[in-house]
C-alpha positions as YAML, in Angstrom:
chain: A
units: angstrom
residues:
- id: 1
  name: MET
  ca: [-0.02, -0.29, -0.19]
- id: 2
  name: ASP
  ca: [2.87, 2.44, 0.62]
- id: 3
  name: ILE
  ca: [3.84, 2.54, -2.95]
- id: 4
  name: PHE
  ca: [0.19, 3.26, -3.68]
- id: 5
  name: HIS
  ca: [0.32, 5.81, -1.21]
- id: 6
  name: GLU
  ca: [3.75, 7.31, -2.50]
- id: 7
  name: ALA
  ca: [2.70, 7.49, -6.21]
- id: 8
  name: GLY
  ca: [-1.14, 9.18, -5.34]
- id: 9
  name: MET
  ca: [-4.17, 7.78, -6.10]
- id: 10
  name: GLU
  ca: [-4.91, 11.09, -8.37]
- id: 11
  name: ARG
  ca: [-1.87, 10.84, -10.50]
- id: 12
  name: LEU
  ca: [-2.62, 6.64, -10.83]
- id: 13
  name: ARG
  ca: [-6.33, 7.63, -11.87]
- id: 14
  name: ALA
  ca: [-4.58, 10.42, -14.11]
- id: 15
  name: LYS
  ca: [-2.53, 8.12, -15.82]
- id: 16
  name: SER
  ca: [-4.60, 5.02, -16.09]
- id: 17
  name: VAL
  ca: [-7.08, 7.28, -17.83]
- id: 18
  name: SER
  ca: [-4.34, 8.07, -20.15]
- id: 19
  name: LEU
  ca: [-3.10, 4.81, -20.90]
- id: 20
  name: THR
  ca: [-6.91, 3.50, -21.36]
- id: 21
  name: ARG
  ca: [-7.10, 6.81, -24.08]
- id: 22
  name: TYR
  ca: [-4.21, 5.88, -26.07]
- id: 23
  name: LEU
  ca: [-5.17, 2.18, -26.05]
- id: 24
  name: GLU
  ca: [-8.68, 3.01, -27.68]
- id: 25
  name: PHE
  ca: [-6.99, 5.56, -30.02]
- id: 26
  name: LEU
  ca: [-3.81, 3.37, -31.28]
- id: 27
  name: LEU
  ca: [-7.05, 0.21, -31.99]
- id: 28
  name: GLY
  ca: [-8.75, 3.02, -33.59]
- id: 29
  name: GLN
  ca: [-6.20, 3.33, -36.07]
- id: 30
  name: LYS
  ca: [-6.08, -0.87, -36.57]
- id: 31
  name: ALA
  ca: [-9.85, -0.32, -37.61]
- id: 32
  name: SER
  ca: [-10.83, -4.23, -38.87]
- id: 33
  name: PRO
  ca: [-14.16, -5.82, -39.01]
- id: 34
  name: ASN
  ca: [-12.84, -8.60, -37.44]
- id: 35
  name: PHE
  ca: [-13.23, -6.57, -33.75]
- id: 36
  name: SER
  ca: [-14.55, -3.45, -32.45]
- id: 37
  name: ILE
  ca: [-14.32, -1.86, -28.69]
- id: 38
  name: ILE
  ca: [-17.13, -1.92, -26.63]
- id: 39
  name: THR
  ca: [-15.92, -0.24, -23.62]
- id: 40
  name: PRO
  ca: [-17.55, 3.49, -23.19]
- id: 41
  name: HIS
  ca: [-15.40, 6.39, -24.97]
- id: 42
  name: GLU
  ca: [-16.38, 8.41, -21.96]
- id: 43
  name: LYS
  ca: [-13.61, 7.96, -18.98]
- id: 44
  name: GLU
  ca: [-16.18, 8.47, -16.11]
- id: 45
  name: ARG
  ca: [-18.18, 5.20, -17.86]
- id: 46
  name: ARG
  ca: [-14.90, 3.29, -18.95]
- id: 47
  name: GLY
  ca: [-12.63, 2.22, -15.74]
- id: 48
  name: ALA
  ca: [-9.29, 1.25, -16.21]
- id: 49
  name: GLN
  ca: [-10.20, -1.31, -18.89]
- id: 50
  name: VAL
  ca: [-10.73, -1.77, -22.83]
- id: 51
  name: SER
  ca: [-13.37, -4.51, -23.98]
- id: 52
  name: ILE
  ca: [-12.80, -5.61, -27.38]
- id: 53
  name: ARG
  ca: [-15.27, -7.63, -28.82]
- id: 54
  name: ILE
  ca: [-13.78, -9.92, -31.11]
- id: 55
  name: ARG
  ca: [-16.02, -11.63, -34.30]
- id: 56
  name: GLN
  ca: [-14.24, -14.63, -35.06]
- id: 57
  name: LYS
  ca: [-11.79, -17.31, -32.66]
- id: 58
  name: GLY
  ca: [-11.26, -14.74, -30.02]
- id: 59
  name: ARG
  ca: [-10.56, -17.45, -27.23]
- id: 60
  name: ALA
  ca: [-7.49, -18.80, -29.44]
- id: 61
  name: LEU
  ca: [-6.72, -15.27, -29.87]
- id: 62
  name: CYS
  ca: [-6.40, -14.50, -26.39]
- id: 63
  name: GLU
  ca: [-4.88, -17.69, -25.75]
- id: 64
  name: ARG
  ca: [-2.00, -16.79, -28.58]
- id: 65
  name: LEU
  ca: [-1.46, -13.25, -26.85]
- id: 66
  name: ALA
  ca: [-0.89, -14.87, -23.50]
- id: 67
  name: GLN
  ca: [1.74, -17.52, -24.72]
- id: 68
  name: GLU
  ca: [3.43, -13.64, -26.13]
- id: 69
  name: GLY
  ca: [3.55, -12.85, -22.17]
- id: 70
  name: ILE
  ca: [0.28, -10.57, -22.92]
- id: 71
  name: VAL
  ca: [-1.99, -10.70, -19.85]
- id: 72
  name: GLY
  ca: [-5.58, -10.38, -20.95]
- id: 73
  name: ASP
  ca: [-8.91, -11.47, -19.77]
- id: 74
  name: TRP
  ca: [-11.77, -13.38, -22.07]
- id: 75
  name: ARG
  ca: [-15.18, -12.90, -21.41]
- id: 76
  name: GLU
  ca: [-17.74, -15.32, -23.10]
- id: 77
  name: PRO
  ca: [-18.99, -15.15, -25.36]
- id: 78
  name: ASP
  ca: [-16.78, -12.71, -27.69]
- id: 79
  name: THR
  ca: [-14.70, -10.11, -25.72]
- id: 80
  name: PHE
  ca: [-11.04, -9.92, -24.80]
- id: 81
  name: ARG
  ca: [-10.77, -6.92, -22.13]
- id: 82
  name: VAL
  ca: [-7.28, -5.19, -21.92]
- id: 83
  name: ALA
  ca: [-6.23, -3.27, -18.44]
- id: 84
  name: PRO
  ca: [-2.81, -1.39, -18.41]
- id: 85
  name: VAL
  ca: [-1.84, -0.89, -14.96]
- id: 86
  name: PRO
  ca: [-0.64, 2.59, -14.21]
- id: 87
  name: LEU
  ca: [1.82, 1.29, -11.58]
- id: 88
  name: TYR
  ca: [3.62, -0.33, -14.12]
- id: 89
  name: ASN
  ca: [2.67, -0.14, -17.74]
- id: 90
  name: SER
  ca: [4.23, 2.23, -19.53]
- id: 91
  name: TYR
  ca: [2.59, 3.73, -23.23]
- id: 92
  name: GLN
  ca: [5.55, 1.99, -24.99]
- id: 93
  name: ASP
  ca: [3.46, -1.43, -23.24]
- id: 94
  name: VAL
  ca: [0.72, -0.14, -24.89]
- id: 95
  name: PHE
  ca: [2.09, 0.26, -28.16]
- id: 96
  name: ARG
  ca: [3.52, -2.87, -28.53]
- id: 97
  name: PHE
  ca: [0.10, -4.73, -27.15]
- id: 98
  name: VAL
  ca: [-1.62, -3.33, -29.89]
- id: 99
  name: ARG
  ca: [1.25, -4.00, -32.76]
- id: 100
  name: ARG
  ca: [0.98, -7.59, -31.12]
- id: 101
  name: PHE
  ca: [-2.72, -7.36, -31.31]
- id: 102
  name: ALA
  ca: [-3.57, -5.76, -35.04]
- id: 103
  name: ALA
  ca: [-0.45, -8.70, -36.60]
- id: 104
  name: ALA
  ca: [-2.76, -11.55, -34.43]
- id: 105
  name: ILE
  ca: [-6.03, -10.39, -35.46]
- id: 106
  name: GLY
  ca: [-5.38, -9.93, -38.93]
...
């Protein structure tokens, strides 16, 4: 808890909002009929994650990314949740995720 206190919840929330906004932006640049973002755009409604609806073979995609070290959360029937954690994820991590995600989904 000391590290949360030291970082400050306001700063952590601000970085979380910024990371998820960046994730949403990058995914939007990779627009594809194979996926869509279903998380609300408004930061007050989004929380600290982005939910991506995968049109086909989503579980297999999630498992493939997990083998590459990318941790996400698969929700049946078709949703992959990604949550960049402000305490230890960087903007570079988000960029790398989107690059791997886009390559995997085609």
